[in-house]
C-alpha angles and dihedrals in degrees: 000000000000117000096238092052090049090049091049090053090054091051112098092198102043109127143051123289120228116230094012120181093214136023137173137174124196131177110210128217089263090062095251116132122210126186129189132193124189140184119213128194125222091267092059095256119140104237101178136011133190132178143179133196136182089207135102129289090275089058090054092048092050092047091052091048092051090050090051090052094047101042108097094006126117116255091242088061094047090051087066095051112135136188091256090057091054093045092050089061096034095060120184097033105150116245091246089060099045087108087072089069091051091050090050094049094046094046093048092050090049089053089053091051089055093060109105117242096019 
């Protein structure tokens, strides 16, 4: 089995969300595309997050880390998400794949900006 498929199966958040309140898709300079969906409650708290990527295993790991940071957090906290936050949770990402954490952070923040009323 291919490493990326194995990594995806270990990701609790890999996959689209139906009836999401926010969604964003960005293709990074490396050519990888990441997409996030999120559900938000009336109090501005992220209740559920899903993501997909066509990138490498590091991209999946960074997407999962971003989801874990966002789920349960207030939107105002997720808006401040940075590459370093994702890397802190996605330990072991090789230096040449650190851009995956930036793509995850930027795509998730774009999804938050797409939520109406926030």
